[in-house]
C-alpha positions in Angstrom: 1.7 -27.5 56.1 -0.2 -28.3 52.3 1.1 -26.0 49.8 -1.4 -24.9 47.3 -0.3 -25.1 43.5 0.4 -21.5 42.6 -2.2 -20.4 39.5 -0.8 -18.7 36.4 -2.8 -16.2 34.3 -3.7 -17.6 30.8 -2.8 -16.2 27.9 -5.0 -13.8 26.0 -5.4 -14.1 22.3 -7.6 -10.9 21.3 -10.6 -11.4 23.7 -9.7 -15.4 24.0 -8.9 -16.7 27.0 -7.5 -20.3 25.8 -6.2 -21.2 23.2 -8.9 -22.3 20.4 -10.1 -21.2 17.0 -8.6 -18.3 15.8 -9.6 -16.2 12.9 -6.3 -14.9 11.3 -8.0 -12.0 9.8 -9.1 -10.5 13.2 -7.1 -12.3 15.7 -3.5 -11.7 14.6 -2.0 -9.2 16.9 1.0 -7.4 15.9 3.8 -5.7 18.1 5.1 -2.3 16.4 8.5 -2.6 18.0 8.8 -6.5 16.9 11.4 -6.7 13.9 9.5 -10.2 13.3 5.7 -8.5 13.2 7.0 -6.0 10.3 5.9 -6.7 6.9 9.3 -5.9 5.2 10.5 -8.9 7.5 12.5 -10.3 4.8 12.2 -12.3 1.6 8.7 -14.2 2.1 8.9 -17.6 1.0 4.9 -18.4 1.5 2.5 -17.7 3.9 0.2 -20.1 5.9 -2.5 -19.2 7.8 -0.9 -18.7 11.3 2.9 -18.8 9.9 5.1 -17.0 7.6 8.4 -18.7 6.0 10.8 -16.3 5.5 14.3 -16.6 4.0 17.2 -15.4 6.6 18.9 -12.7 5.5 21.9 -14.1 7.0 22.7 -17.1 4.6 25.5 -18.8 6.8 24.1 -22.0 5.7 22.7 -21.8 2.2 18.9 -21.7 2.4 18.9 -20.9 6.0 15.0 -19.9 6.3 12.6 -19.6 9.7 9.2 -20.0 10.2 7.5 -16.9 12.3 4.0 -16.7 13.9 1.8 -14.1 11.8 0.7 -12.6 15.3 2.9 -11.6 18.0 3.4 -13.9 20.6 6.8 -14.6 22.9 6.8 -18.2 24.3 6.2 -21.5 22.3 3.8 -22.2 25.6 1.4 -19.4 24.2 0.7 -21.2 20.9 -2.6 -22.3 20.1 -3.3 -26.1 18.8 -4.1 -25.0 15.5 -0.7 -22.7 15.1 1.2 -25.8 16.5 -0.8 -28.2 13.8 0.0 -26.0 10.8 4.0 -25.9 12.0 5.0 -29.0 11.0 3.6 -29.4 7.6 5.1 -26.0 7.0 8.6 -26.9 8.3 8.5 -29.8 5.9 7.3 -27.4 3.0 10.3 -25.5 3.6 12.6 -28.6 4.0 11.5 -30.0 0.7 12.0 -27.0 -1.2 15.2 -26.0 0.1 16.3 -30.2 -0.3 14.9 -30.2 -3.9 17.2 -27.1 -4.8 20.4 -27.8 -2.5 20.1 -31.2 -1.1 21.5 -30.5 2.3 23.0 -33.6 4.3 21.6 -32.7 7.6 19.2 -30.0 9.4 19.2 -28.0 12.3 16.0 -26.7 14.1 15.9 -24.3 16.9 13.5 -22.2 18.7 15.9 -19.6 20.1 14.3 -16.3 20.7 17.1 -14.5 22.2 17.6 -11.5 20.3 13.9 -11.5 18.8 11.2 -12.1 21.6 8.5 -13.3 19.2 7.9 -17.2 18.2 10.0 -18.5 15.5 11.6 -21.8 14.2 14.9 -21.5 12.6 15.5 -23.9 9.9 19.5 -24.6 9.1 20.2 -26.7 6.4 23.9 -28.2 6.7 26.3 -29.4 4.4 29.3 -31.8 4.1 30.3 -30.4 0.9 30.7 -26.9 -0.6 27.2 -25.6 -2.6 27.2 -22.8 -5.3 24.4 -20.7 -5.9 24.8 -17.2 -7.9 28.3 -17.6 -8.9 29.3 -17.7 -5.1 30.5 -20.8 -3.1 29.0 -21.6 0.3 30.8 -23.8 2.9 29.8 -25.2 6.1 32.8 -25.2 8.2 31.3 -26.6 11.2 29.1 -29.5 9.4 28.8 -32.1 12.1 29.2 -29.9 15.1 27.0 -27.1 16.4 26.7 -24.2 14.0 28.6 -21.1 14.7 26.1 -18.7 15.7 28.4 -15.8 15.0 29.2 -16.5 11.4 27.3 -13.9 9.4 27.0 -14.4 5.3 25.2 -11.4 3.8 24.5 -12.0 0.4 24.3 -9.0 -2.2 20.8 -8.0 -2.6 20.1 -9.0 -6.2 21.8 -12.8 -5.3 19.4 -13.0 -2.0 16.5 -11.8 -4.4 17.4 -14.7 -7.0 17.8 -17.1 -4.1 14.2 -16.1 -2.8 12.7 -16.7 -6.1 14.0 -19.8 -6.7 13.5 -21.1 -3.4 9.5 -19.6 -3.7 9.1 -21.8 -7.2 10.6 -24.9 -5.2 8.3 -24.7 -2.3 5.4 -23.9 -4.9 5.7 -27.4 -6.2 5.8 -29.4 -3.0 
């Protein structure tokens, strides 16, 4: 008995059957129920054509950020070639900006999408020693090991805003 390969439906991008050239002014699809589709997502560091760089409200590692697609897509296999192509230089830009300000000793990056079913790349700067910002001391107690996903560091809104401004200036100069 010969097995036939199963056929899966191709994802649809606002009228497009296959990944191709997206016009971000017309083809960005959002989901009103998705936290990562919301304009008030968090402190935006910068926006690319297809991605937004966002300072994570949880600063468990100083400068922790993420890149989220500007359209709602729930799986990395649904990204277009253009979206993949833009991701790497924007990742470098975030890393260069955070690096200029805080000089991380290492980086972790992860697509998780466990809590928010929207493609986003977490960027975790890692530190072998303490850093200070806004009269606060930041430690990375798990340096050299897996980061602690349960660790939450919420900054006062004024310090988070100042941190975002400083990182916006740093990534703008990259």
